[in-house]
Structure formats: structure tokens, C-alpha cells
C-alpha positions as CSV (number, residue, x, y, z in Angstrom):
1,X,76.0,54.7,53.3
2,X,77.9,57.5,55.1
3,X,81.2,58.1,54.2
4,X,84.1,59.5,56.3
5,X,87.6,61.1,54.8
6,X,90.5,59.6,57.0
7,X,93.8,62.3,56.4
8,X,97.2,60.5,57.8
9,X,100.1,62.4,57.4
10,X,103.2,60.7,58.2
11,X,106.7,60.6,57.3
12,X,107.7,59.2,53.8
13,X,109.9,56.3,55.3
14,X,106.9,55.1,56.4
15,X,104.4,55.2,53.5
16,X,104.1,51.6,52.7
17,X,103.7,50.6,56.3
18,X,101.0,52.5,56.8
19,X,99.1,51.5,53.7
20,X,100.0,48.0,54.6
21,X,98.5,48.7,58.1
22,X,95.5,50.5,56.8
23,X,94.3,47.8,54.4
24,X,94.8,45.5,57.2
25,X,91.8,47.2,59.0
26,X,89.9,47.4,56.2
27,X,90.4,50.7,54.2
28,X,90.3,50.0,50.4
29,X,92.4,52.8,48.0
30,X,94.4,55.4,48.8
31,X,95.5,58.5,47.2
32,X,99.1,59.3,48.0
33,X,100.2,63.1,48.3
34,X,103.9,63.8,48.6
35,X,105.1,66.9,50.2
36,X,107.1,68.4,52.6
37,X,107.3,69.4,56.5
38,X,107.8,72.9,57.6
39,X,107.7,73.1,61.3
40,X,107.4,75.9,64.3
41,X,111.5,75.0,64.7
42,X,114.5,75.8,62.4
43,X,115.5,72.9,60.3
44,X,119.0,71.5,60.0
45,X,121.4,73.2,57.9
46,X,124.3,70.9,56.3
47,X,126.3,72.9,54.3
48,X,124.0,75.5,53.6
49,X,121.7,73.2,52.8
50,X,118.6,72.9,54.5
51,X,117.3,69.7,55.6
52,X,113.3,69.3,55.7
53,X,111.2,65.8,56.2
54,X,109.5,64.6,53.3
55,X,106.1,63.6,54.2
56,X,103.3,61.4,52.9
57,X,99.3,62.4,52.9
58,X,97.3,59.7,52.9
59,X,93.6,60.2,51.8
60,X,91.3,57.6,52.2
61,X,87.5,57.7,51.5
62,X,86.1,55.2,53.8
63,X,82.5,53.9,55.2
64,X,81.9,56.1,58.6
65,X,81.6,52.2,60.4
66,X,85.3,51.5,59.4
67,X,86.9,54.4,59.7
68,X,87.5,54.6,63.4
69,X,89.2,51.1,63.4
70,X,91.4,52.4,60.5
71,X,92.9,55.3,62.4
72,X,92.9,53.0,66.0
73,X,95.4,51.0,63.9
74,X,97.3,53.8,62.7
75,X,97.3,55.5,65.8
76,X,98.8,52.5,67.6
77,X,101.1,51.2,65.1
78,X,102.9,54.6,64.6
79,X,102.5,56.2,67.8
80,X,100.7,59.2,67.0
81,X,99.6,60.3,70.1
82,X,103.3,60.8,71.1
83,X,104.1,64.8,70.9
84,X,108.0,63.2,70.1
85,X,106.4,61.8,66.5
86,X,105.7,64.2,63.7
87,X,102.5,62.2,62.4
88,X,98.9,63.0,62.6
89,X,95.3,61.6,61.4
90,X,92.3,63.1,61.3
91,X,88.8,62.6,60.1
92,X,85.9,64.5,58.7
93,X,82.5,63.7,57.4
94,X,81.8,63.5,53.7
95,X,78.1,64.7,52.5
96,X,78.3,64.0,49.1
97,X,80.7,61.2,47.2
98,X,81.1,60.8,43.4
99,X,83.4,58.2,41.8
100,X,84.0,55.5,44.1
101,X,84.8,52.6,42.6
102,X,81.7,49.8,42.4
103,X,84.0,46.8,43.5
104,X,85.4,48.8,46.2
105,X,81.9,50.1,47.5
106,X,81.1,46.1,47.1
107,X,83.6,45.7,49.8
108,X,82.7,48.1,52.0
109,X,79.1,46.4,52.2
110,X,80.6,43.5,52.7
111,X,82.5,44.5,56.0
112,X,79.6,46.2,57.1
113,X,77.8,43.1,57.2
114,X,80.3,41.2,58.9
115,X,80.5,43.8,61.6
116,X,77.1,43.7,62.1
């Protein structure tokens, strides 16, 4: 089975909803990394403090067949194609994967059988 890494970077406030949308579209577990967005535009300053956007980086390891379904669900739900939004999603292929939970692997296999 071929796997893909789906990386989604969204605002921290949308984290729980994004995970819900991804799981409804067929994603299993997710790794969450918290960070701050440093864009090209100067950040707002309030009483000498710079206000930065807190972001969540969601890392999904998905079978190739289901990765586009999950990505499309996230694109539509969070309007990622709109340049006004600060979110982004992208995938890249994985040639070697170790450490996947066997329970999750069986779930992926069952989902692929359903799709066929």
C-alpha cells in the first residue's frame, strides 16, 4: 500500500474542526505541531507587544487513495483556495513508512476495499 503525508497549516482556533473534518473524510490519527506564523506583512503591535498568529500544523499519514478526499474536504471546509485565508494544505509521497499502528492500517485497508 502506498502512503502520502498530508500537511495542513491552519489557524489554531480551527484545529479541532479541521481534525473533525479530516476524520469524517477518512483520516485516522494526526500529529499536531503548534507554532507561530511569521508572514511577509508587518504584524500588529498593541502596547509594544507584537500580535502573532498562532497556527496548528496537522500531519496525517494516509493511503494514497484517500489522501485527496481528505485534502478536498479540508480545502472546501476552510476555503483554503481563498488568498485572504492564511491556511495551506499539501501532500508529498512517502516511499518508506515504519511505525504505523496495525489497527489503523486495517482501517485503511477496509476503507480501500469499500472504495473499490
